[in-house]
C-alpha positions in Angstrom: 32.5 -117.0 44.5 32.3 -119.9 42.6 29.5 -120.1 39.6 28.2 -123.6 38.7 30.2 -125.8 37.0 29.0 -126.0 33.5 27.8 -130.5 33.1 30.5 -132.1 30.8 29.5 -134.6 27.2 28.8 -137.6 30.2 27.4 -136.0 33.1 24.3 -137.0 32.3 24.2 -135.0 28.3 25.4 -137.8 26.5 27.8 -140.7 27.6 27.1 -143.2 29.4 26.6 -147.2 30.2 23.5 -147.7 28.7 22.3 -149.7 26.0 21.2 -147.1 23.9 24.5 -145.3 24.9 26.0 -148.9 22.9 24.0 -148.3 20.5 24.9 -144.6 19.8 27.9 -144.8 19.8 28.0 -148.0 17.1 25.7 -146.6 14.7 28.6 -143.8 15.1 31.5 -146.2 14.5 29.9 -147.6 11.1 29.3 -144.5 9.8 32.9 -142.2 10.6 35.0 -145.8 10.8 35.6 -146.2 7.5 36.5 -142.3 6.9 39.2 -142.5 9.8 41.1 -145.7 9.1 41.2 -145.0 5.1 42.6 -141.2 6.7 45.0 -143.4 9.3 46.5 -145.6 7.1 47.4 -142.7 4.0 49.3 -141.0 7.0 51.1 -144.1 7.3 50.1 -145.9 10.8 52.3 -148.8 11.1 53.7 -151.8 13.6 55.5 -150.4 16.3 53.7 -146.5 16.5 52.5 -145.6 19.9 49.3 -143.4 19.6 47.3 -142.2 21.9 43.5 -142.6 21.4 41.7 -139.3 23.3 37.6 -139.7 23.2 37.9 -143.3 22.7 34.0 -144.2 23.3 33.0 -148.1 22.3 36.8 -148.8 21.4 36.7 -148.9 17.8 39.5 -147.3 16.8 41.8 -147.9 19.5 41.2 -151.6 18.4 41.4 -151.4 14.8 45.2 -149.1 16.0 46.0 -151.8 18.2 45.8 -154.3 14.9 48.1 -151.7 13.2 50.7 -151.5 15.4 51.3 -155.3 16.2 53.3 -156.0 19.4 55.9 -153.9 19.3 53.7 -151.0 18.9 51.1 -150.0 21.6 47.7 -147.6 22.1 46.6 -146.6 25.2 42.8 -145.7 24.8 41.4 -143.1 27.7 38.1 -141.5 28.2 36.4 -140.1 31.1 33.6 -142.5 30.8 35.8 -146.1 29.9 32.1 -148.4 30.4 32.0 -149.4 27.0 35.7 -150.0 27.1 35.8 -152.7 30.1 36.9 -155.6 27.6 39.1 -154.4 24.9 42.4 -154.1 27.4 41.6 -157.9 28.1 41.5 -158.1 24.0 44.7 -157.1 23.0 47.7 -157.5 25.4 49.5 -154.1 23.2 46.3 -151.9 24.1 45.6 -149.8 27.4 42.7 -148.5 28.6 42.7 -145.3 30.7 40.2 -143.6 32.7 42.0 -140.1 32.1 40.3 -136.0 31.4 42.2 -134.6 28.6 41.3 -131.5 30.9 43.2 -131.8 33.1 45.7 -135.3 33.7 49.1 -135.0 33.3 50.1 -137.2 29.5 49.5 -141.0 30.1 52.3 -142.3 30.1 53.4 -144.5 26.6 54.6 -141.0 25.2 55.8 -139.0 23.4 53.2 -140.9 20.3 53.3 -141.3 17.1 49.8 -140.5 16.9 47.6 -138.5 18.7 43.9 -139.2 17.7 40.9 -137.5 18.6 37.6 -137.6 17.4 34.5 -135.3 18.0 36.0 -134.6 21.4 37.3 -130.8 21.3 34.6 -129.0 19.7 32.7 -130.7 23.7 35.8 -128.7 25.2 35.0 -124.7 26.0 39.0 -125.2 27.2 39.7 -126.5 22.9 43.0 -125.0 22.4 44.6 -125.4 25.7 43.1 -129.0 25.2 45.3 -129.1 21.7 48.1 -127.9 22.6 48.0 -130.5 25.2 47.8 -133.1 22.2 50.8 -131.1 20.1 52.9 -131.7 23.6 52.0 -135.6 23.7 54.0 -135.8 20.1 57.5 -137.5 19.8 59.0 -135.5 17.1 57.3 -136.2 14.0 55.0 -137.4 15.2 51.2 -137.2 14.4 47.3 -135.7 14.7 44.7 -135.9 13.7 41.4 -134.1 14.8 38.3 -134.6 13.6 34.5 -132.6 15.1 31.6 -132.5 13.9 30.6 -129.1 12.4 27.2 -127.7 11.2 27.1 -126.1 8.0 25.0 -128.8 6.0 22.5 -128.2 8.0 20.9 -124.5 7.5 20.3 -125.8 3.7 18.5 -128.6 4.4 14.8 -129.3 2.7 13.0 -130.2 5.5 12.1 -128.1 8.3 11.1 -130.6 11.1 14.6 -132.5 10.6 16.5 -129.4 10.1 14.6 -128.1 13.4 16.0 -131.2 15.1 19.3 -130.9 13.7 19.4 -127.5 14.7 18.3 -128.2 18.5 20.8 -130.7 18.7 23.4 -128.2 17.7 22.2 -125.3 20.1 21.1 -128.0 23.1 24.9 -128.5 23.3 26.2 -125.5 23.0 23.7 -124.3 25.8 25.2 -127.2 27.7 28.5 -128.0 27.3 29.8 -125.9 25.8 29.6 -127.7 21.7 30.6 -125.4 19.3 30.3 -127.2 16.1 31.3 -124.1 13.5 35.0 -124.3 15.6 35.8 -127.0 12.6 35.3 -124.5 10.1 38.5 -123.3 10.0 40.2 -126.5 10.5 43.2 -126.8 9.9 44.4 -123.5 10.9 44.2 -124.9 14.4 47.3 -127.0 13.6 48.9 -124.3 11.7 48.8 -122.1 15.0 51.0 -124.8 16.4 53.2 -125.2 13.4 52.3 -128.8 13.2 53.6 -129.4 9.5 52.1 -131.2 6.5 48.9 -130.5 7.1 45.7 -131.3 5.6 41.7 -131.5 6.0 38.9 -133.3 4.5 35.6 -133.4 5.1 33.4 -136.4 5.5 29.4 -136.0 4.6 27.3 -139.1 4.8 23.9 -138.9 3.6 21.9 -139.6 7.1 18.6 -141.8 5.8 16.5 -144.8 4.2 17.7 -146.2 7.7 20.9 -146.3 7.4 23.4 -146.0 10.3 23.2 -142.5 10.4 20.1 -142.4 10.7 19.8 -144.8 13.5 22.3 -142.6 15.2 20.5 -139.1 14.6 17.6 -141.0 15.8 19.4 -142.3 19.2 21.1 -138.7 19.0 17.8 -136.9 19.2 15.6 -139.0 22.1 18.8 -138.5 24.6 19.1 -134.9 24.0 14.9 -134.4 23.5 14.7 -133.0 27.1 16.8 -131.1 26.6 16.1 -129.4 23.7 12.4 -128.8 25.1 13.6 -127.7 28.8 15.2 -125.4 25.8 12.4 -123.9 23.9 14.3 -124.7 21.0 12.1 -126.5 19.0 8.6 -128.2 19.3 7.0 -131.6 20.3 5.8 -131.5 17.5 8.5 -130.8 15.5 10.3 -133.5 17.3 8.0 -136.2 16.3 8.2 -135.0 12.4 11.9 -135.5 12.8 12.4 -138.6 14.3 9.2 -140.3 11.6 11.0 -138.4 8.8 14.8 -140.6 10.4 12.3 -143.9 10.5 11.5 -143.2 6.9 13.2 -145.1 4.1 12.3 -142.9 1.3 13.7 -140.0 3.2 17.5 -138.9 3.0 19.4 -135.4 4.0 22.5 -134.3 5.3 23.0 -133.6 9.0 26.2 -132.6 10.7 29.5 -132.9 8.3 32.5 -134.1 9.9 36.1 -132.0 9.2 39.6 -133.6 9.8 42.4 -132.0 10.8 45.8 -133.6 11.3 49.5 -132.8 10.7 52.3 -133.5 12.0 55.0 -132.1 14.7 58.2 -130.5 13.8 60.8 -133.1 13.5 63.8 -133.2 16.0 67.6 -132.2 16.3 69.3 -135.1 14.2 
């Protein structure tokens, strides 16, 4: 007997080719890209590197990497939905876009890689531990792995009940539909140490959400997209969700939503 397949991120939960998703990804990039690129810069990404961007989304980090590694390097940008990456490869000769399922497809061509980066990917995959094993295996000796994942720990201390309930609803709806674990990153950098990576470290990015800023726009679009799931699962009332969306639209409102926890490490160097 086979059970029904659990939905995935792009199975009309989040993701997809529509304009609202493009705007959501753009807002997410505005919030997160400065921190991501700072970490990658500090880890020494340089000309000539071969990089794998897993779950490339709309491709902002893949494009940054392609510019950084220059003509001597190469970037492979993968996703199970490449609809927002259609024009990316055409704009840069050193960048390849590949439709790829990290849970089961073979290693992408172009490896082993100097860098493997995945942002907001593994926490959404029930097979995250197996996928992490695969990412480590795709590194060259001494290569760098960088993971970024959402973490729910700021949400429970919110002083705004509608916003707090809505953020909890997002986390719980994703957990029940696609198997997201928004507590997994709380253990970083443990999963990298467990796989014998060296020079490991971790940092937390916790932007303010409010003032109609990019974070507020991103969470508004996410909440709107997930609202039918939240209601179907009876995780928050219509009135509560309306109040939360009104708070996010209020220029005077500020709070803290999910954090991003970043972990990095290097694969052990090979024999000399």
